[in-house]
Z-matrix of the N, CA and C atoms (Angstrom, degrees):
N
C 1 1.441
C 2 1.523 1 109.09
N 3 1.315 2 117.04 1 135.70
C 4 1.458 3 122.37 2 -178.50
C 5 1.521 4 110.63 3 -89.39
N 6 1.324 5 115.44 4 148.33
C 7 1.468 6 121.31 5 179.26
C 8 1.519 7 111.65 6 -54.95
N 9 1.314 8 116.00 7 -42.54
C 10 1.461 9 120.45 8 -175.11
C 11 1.526 10 112.61 9 -63.54
N 12 1.322 11 117.90 10 -23.71
C 13 1.460 12 120.38 11 -178.60
C 14 1.533 13 112.73 12 -85.60
N 15 1.322 14 117.34 13 -2.04
C 16 1.457 15 121.11 14 179.42
C 17 1.520 16 108.63 15 -100.45
N 18 1.336 17 115.38 16 119.87
C 19 1.456 18 120.44 17 179.14
C 20 1.528 19 109.38 18 -128.49
N 21 1.328 20 116.17 19 -177.79
C 22 1.456 21 120.85 20 -177.36
C 23 1.532 22 112.29 21 -57.29
N 24 1.319 23 117.68 22 -42.59
C 25 1.458 24 121.23 23 179.49
C 26 1.518 25 112.42 24 -62.08
N 27 1.321 26 116.30 25 -40.81
C 28 1.465 27 120.78 26 178.10
C 29 1.528 28 110.85 27 -62.99
N 30 1.339 29 116.55 28 -46.90
C 31 1.471 30 120.72 29 179.91
C 32 1.523 31 110.09 30 -63.60
N 33 1.331 32 117.71 31 -41.36
C 34 1.464 33 120.63 32 178.58
C 35 1.528 34 110.88 33 -60.67
N 36 1.331 35 116.78 34 -42.06
C 37 1.471 36 119.93 35 178.03
C 38 1.524 37 111.41 36 -62.28
N 39 1.339 38 117.50 37 -42.07
C 40 1.463 39 120.18 38 177.59
C 41 1.524 40 111.13 39 -60.51
N 42 1.330 41 115.76 40 -47.53
C 43 1.466 42 120.36 41 -179.16
C 44 1.526 43 110.13 42 -63.80
N 45 1.318 44 117.32 43 -45.15
C 46 1.471 45 121.02 44 -179.59
C 47 1.528 46 111.16 45 -60.24
N 48 1.325 47 116.35 46 -38.66
C 49 1.465 48 120.96 47 -177.97
C 50 1.528 49 112.07 48 -67.28
N 51 1.336 50 117.82 49 -43.43
C 52 1.467 51 119.89 50 -173.11
C 53 1.525 52 114.59 51 -106.11
N 54 1.328 53 116.78 52 -21.05
C 55 1.470 54 120.22 53 -179.02
C 56 1.526 55 109.39 54 -139.18
N 57 1.326 56 117.51 55 65.31
C 58 1.468 57 120.60 56 -173.42
C 59 1.525 58 114.01 57 -57.46
N 60 1.304 59 117.62 58 -25.25
C 61 1.462 60 120.69 59 179.11
C 62 1.533 61 111.84 60 -67.35
N 63 1.329 62 117.42 61 -15.09
C 64 1.470 63 122.47 62 -179.92
C 65 1.527 64 112.79 63 -105.36
N 66 1.332 65 117.66 64 -3.23
C 67 1.462 66 122.08 65 -169.14
C 68 1.518 67 114.51 66 -65.63
N 69 1.307 68 119.32 67 -22.36
C 70 1.466 69 120.65 68 -178.36
C 71 1.522 70 113.18 69 -90.26
N 72 1.321 71 118.22 70 -2.01
C 73 1.459 72 120.84 71 178.63
C 74 1.530 73 110.28 72 -73.01
N 75 1.314 74 116.29 73 150.36
C 76 1.461 75 121.22 74 177.56
C 77 1.536 76 109.73 75 -63.03
N 78 1.318 77 116.15 76 141.13
C 79 1.464 78 122.12 77 177.67
C 80 1.517 79 107.84 78 -122.81
N 81 1.341 80 116.18 79 130.64
C 82 1.458 81 120.22 80 177.83
C 83 1.525 82 109.56 81 -149.23
N 84 1.332 83 116.69 82 145.25
C 85 1.470 84 119.74 83 -179.46
C 86 1.528 85 110.86 84 -73.87
N 87 1.309 86 115.14 85 151.72
C 88 1.462 87 122.24 86 173.42
C 89 1.525 88 107.58 87 -135.30
N 90 1.334 89 117.89 88 160.02
C 91 1.470 90 118.96 89 177.93
C 92 1.529 91 110.57 90 -53.93
N 93 1.311 92 115.78 91 136.62
C 94 1.458 93 121.81 92 -175.08
C 95 1.512 94 111.32 93 -117.51
N 96 1.316 95 114.43 94 161.66
C 97 1.454 96 120.90 95 175.41
C 98 1.515 97 111.03 96 -87.29
N 99 1.300 98 115.63 97 -167.59
C 100 1.456 99 121.60 98 -178.14
C 101 1.529 100 112.10 99 -75.47
N 102 1.328 101 117.27 100 -44.07
C 103 1.463 102 120.96 101 -173.66
C 104 1.525 103 114.36 102 -80.02
N 105 1.322 104 117.33 103 -29.42
C 106 1.467 105 120.51 104 -174.65
C 107 1.517 106 111.73 105 -132.02
N 108 1.326 107 115.01 106 146.01
C 109 1.460 108 120.33 107 168.11
C 110 1.525 109 106.08 108 -93.84
N 111 1.325 110 116.49 109 137.33
C 112 1.455 111 122.14 110 -171.90
C 113 1.519 112 110.78 111 -118.42
N 114 1.341 113 115.74 112 135.47
C 115 1.458 114 122.99 113 177.96
C 116 1.517 115 108.60 114 -133.11
N 117 1.330 116 117.76 115 133.03
C 118 1.464 117 120.98 116 172.69
C 119 1.510 118 108.26 117 -71.90
N 120 1.315 119 115.54 118 141.30
C 121 1.458 120 122.68 119 177.59
C 122 1.523 121 106.51 120 -127.19
N 123 1.317 122 116.32 121 99.61
C 124 1.455 123 120.33 122 -173.03
C 125 1.520 124 109.37 123 68.85
N 126 1.331 125 116.10 124 -155.23
C 127 1.461 126 120.72 125 -178.73
C 128 1.518 127 113.39 126 -93.48
N 129 1.326 128 117.86 127 -18.46
C 130 1.462 129 120.31 128 -170.56
C 131 1.517 130 115.68 129 -117.67
N 132 1.345 131 117.82 130 -1.96
C 133 1.463 132 120.08 131 -175.06
C 134 1.519 133 111.47 132 -129.77
N 135 1.329 134 115.06 133 165.28
C 136 1.462 135 122.73 134 174.68
C 137 1.523 136 108.94 135 -141.42
N 138 1.314 137 116.14 136 143.07
C 139 1.462 138 123.26 137 173.01
C 140 1.520 139 106.86 138 -97.78
N 141 1.330 140 116.11 139 129.09
C 142 1.467 141 121.23 140 178.12
C 143 1.523 142 108.51 141 -117.17
N 144 1.329 143 114.96 142 114.04
C 145 1.461 144 122.03 143 -179.33
C 146 1.524 145 109.19 144 -105.69
N 147 1.318 146 118.64 145 118.45
C 148 1.464 147 120.84 146 -178.68
C 149 1.529 148 111.21 147 -69.00
N 150 1.336 149 115.35 148 135.43
C 151 1.459 150 120.36 149 -177.19
C 152 1.531 151 113.32 150 -117.29
N 153 1.321 152 117.88 151 -9.19
C 154 1.463 153 120.83 152 179.02
C 155 1.528 154 109.04 153 -115.29
N 156 1.304 155 115.87 154 167.60
C 157 1.464 156 119.93 155 -179.41
C 158 1.528 157 112.55 156 -65.99
N 159 1.326 158 117.43 157 -32.50
C 160 1.464 159 120.15 158 -177.76
C 161 1.528 160 113.20 159 -82.60
N 162 1.325 161 117.27 160 -18.74
C 163 1.462 162 121.29 161 -172.78
C 164 1.532 163 114.47 162 -61.42
N 165 1.337 164 121.62 163 -40.80
C 166 1.466 165 118.97 164 -179.83
C 167 1.532 166 113.32 165 -58.80
N 168 1.318 167 117.57 166 -40.83
C 169 1.471 168 120.11 167 178.93
C 170 1.530 169 110.30 168 -64.98
N 171 1.316 170 117.12 169 -38.39
C 172 1.460 171 120.74 170 178.08
C 173 1.527 172 110.98 171 -65.45
N 174 1.344 173 116.83 172 -41.36
C 175 1.472 174 119.55 173 178.31
C 176 1.524 175 111.37 174 -63.28
N 177 1.325 176 116.88 175 -39.30
C 178 1.475 177 119.58 176 178.03
C 179 1.529 178 110.66 177 -61.96
N 180 1.331 179 117.26 178 -41.73
C 181 1.470 180 120.57 179 177.91
C 182 1.522 181 110.99 180 -65.18
N 183 1.326 182 116.61 181 -42.82
C 184 1.463 183 119.78 182 178.12
C 185 1.520 184 111.08 183 -61.11
N 186 1.336 185 116.04 184 -43.08
C 187 1.461 186 119.33 185 -179.19
C 188 1.524 187 110.89 186 -61.77
N 189 1.309 188 116.15 187 -35.21
C 190 1.470 189 120.84 188 179.66
C 191 1.533 190 112.23 189 -75.51
N 192 1.337 191 117.32 190 -44.63
C 193 1.460 192 120.31 191 -167.59
C 194 1.525 193 116.59 192 -101.47
N 195 1.320 194 119.15 193 -29.42
C 196 1.462 195 118.89 194 -176.55
C 197 1.530 196 114.15 195 -62.03
N 198 1.331 197 120.19 196 -37.83
C 199 1.465 198 117.76 197 175.82
C 200 1.535 199 112.65 198 -60.48
N 201 1.323 200 117.41 199 -35.92
C 202 1.461 201 120.67 200 177.18
C 203 1.527 202 111.26 201 -68.81
N 204 1.325 203 116.21 202 -44.12
C 205 1.461 204 120.37 203 179.62
C 206 1.529 205 111.88 204 -66.18
N 207 1.325 206 117.19 205 -36.70
C 208 1.466 207 121.17 206 -177.44
C 209 1.521 208 111.67 207 -57.60
N 210 1.318 209 116.92 208 -33.80
C 211 1.468 210 121.37 209 179.98
C 212 1.526 211 111.90 210 -66.82
N 213 1.326 212 116.68 211 -22.88
C 214 1.464 213 121.37 212 -173.23
C 215 1.530 214 114.15 213 -106.39
N 216 1.319 215 117.21 214 -7.40
C 217 1.460 216 120.52 215 -175.86
C 218 1.529 217 111.31 216 -97.60
N 219 1.329 218 116.99 217 147.12
C 220 1.465 219 119.97 218 -178.60
C 221 1.534 220 113.72 219 -80.00
N 222 1.333 221 118.06 220 -11.86
C 223 1.459 222 122.26 221 -179.28
C 224 1.521 223 110.22 222 -117.36
N 225 1.339 224 117.69 223 153.75
C 226 1.466 225 119.51 224 177.20
C 227 1.534 226 110.85 225 -69.33
N 228 1.316 227 115.85 226 145.58
C 229 1.464 228 121.86 227 175.55
C 230 1.522 229 108.38 228 -128.89
N 231 1.334 230 118.39 229 157.75
C 232 1.469 231 120.89 230 -177.66
C 233 1.533 232 111.94 231 -73.96
N 234 1.302 233 115.54 232 77.97
C 235 1.462 234 122.31 233 -176.33
C 236 1.527 235 111.64 234 -68.56
N 237 1.322 236 118.27 235 127.10
C 238 1.469 237 121.15 236 177.57
C 239 1.529 238 111.52 237 -63.12
N 240 1.329 239 115.51 238 137.97
C 241 1.459 240 122.36 239 -179.96
C 242 1.524 241 112.76 240 -110.08
N 243 1.332 242 116.33 241 -34.41
C 244 1.465 243 121.80 242 -176.67
C 245 1.519 244 109.29 243 -139.37
N 246 1.316 245 116.33 244 135.61
C 247 1.463 246 122.01 245 174.01
C 248 1.519 247 107.13 246 -104.48
N 249 1.314 248 116.99 247 134.45
C 250 1.457 249 122.21 248 -175.08
C 251 1.519 250 110.04 249 -120.23
N 252 1.306 251 115.74 250 130.37
C 253 1.463 252 121.88 251 -175.96
C 254 1.529 253 111.65 252 -80.12
N 255 1.336 254 116.96 253 154.11
C 256 1.463 255 120.80 254 175.34
C 257 1.530 256 110.78 255 -60.02
N 258 1.323 257 115.78 256 149.72
C 259 1.467 258 121.79 257 176.16
C 260 1.526 259 108.28 258 -136.50
N 261 1.305 260 116.47 259 179.38
C 262 1.455 261 120.40 260 176.77
C 263 1.517 262 112.75 261 -63.67
N 264 1.335 263 117.48 262 -31.62
C 265 1.458 264 119.77 263 -178.96
C 266 1.530 265 113.05 264 -83.38
N 267 1.337 266 117.23 265 -26.70
C 268 1.475 267 120.87 266 175.24
C 269 1.529 268 107.09 267 -141.14
N 270 1.331 269 117.51 268 105.97
C 271 1.461 270 121.76 269 -168.83
C 272 1.529 271 116.55 270 -82.92
N 273 1.334 272 117.07 271 19.00
C 274 1.465 273 120.55 272 177.90
C 275 1.525 274 108.73 273 -129.34
N 276 1.324 275 117.48 274 153.33
C 277 1.458 276 118.75 275 173.87
C 278 1.527 277 109.61 276 -69.25
N 279 1.322 278 116.89 277 154.07
C 280 1.460 279 121.43 278 178.54
C 281 1.523 280 108.12 279 -145.32
N 282 1.330 281 116.29 280 166.49
C 283 1.464 282 119.01 281 -176.46
C 284 1.530 283 111.25 282 -130.49
N 285 1.314 284 113.57 283 158.25
C 286 1.457 285 123.23 284 166.20
C 287 1.517 286 105.47 285 -111.35
N 288 1.340 287 115.71 286 125.47
C 289 1.463 288 120.89 287 -176.76
C 290 1.519 289 109.53 288 -126.19
N 291 1.322 290 115.28 289 162.75
C 292 1.462 291 121.08 290 173.07
C 293 1.522 292 108.74 291 -64.24
N 294 1.322 293 116.71 292 139.56
C 295 1.453 294 122.47 293 175.18
C 296 1.532 295 107.84 294 -83.52
N 297 1.310 296 116.74 295 131.14
C 298 1.460 297 121.61 296 176.37
C 299 1.527 298 106.96 297 -114.52
N 300 1.335 299 117.90 298 111.42
C 301 1.471 300 120.27 299 -179.31
C 302 1.529 301 111.96 300 -59.92
N 303 1.312 302 115.13 301 146.12
C 304 1.455 303 120.62 302 175.95
C 305 1.509 304 114.97 303 84.58
N 306 1.314 305 118.03 304 0.17
C 307 1.459 306 120.32 305 -177.95
C 308 1.513 307 113.30 306 -81.89
N 309 1.310 308 119.11 307 -12.21
C 310 1.438 309 118.88 308 -174.35
C 311 1.411 310 115.87 309 -131.17
């Protein structure tokens, strides 16, 4: 899937499908890195959609380890809150993480 084909409606559908309790939150794009496309979800969360072949494995590691690291670090980090499985509309796993202001 190409970055350009992902818009607010697409992200809302993904969130509604796997995390309906979050579906009414505002969704807006933010500058993204190379591996993931990033969308704000409300004021406190972000949706991270992997865009490269290596990104899904990295997201799985982050989902496993960042909550453990967050307890030991003196600064806030974007701790994953929800892991989302691949579907027919988006064939890679993706995460919802805490938004950390000033990171981008």
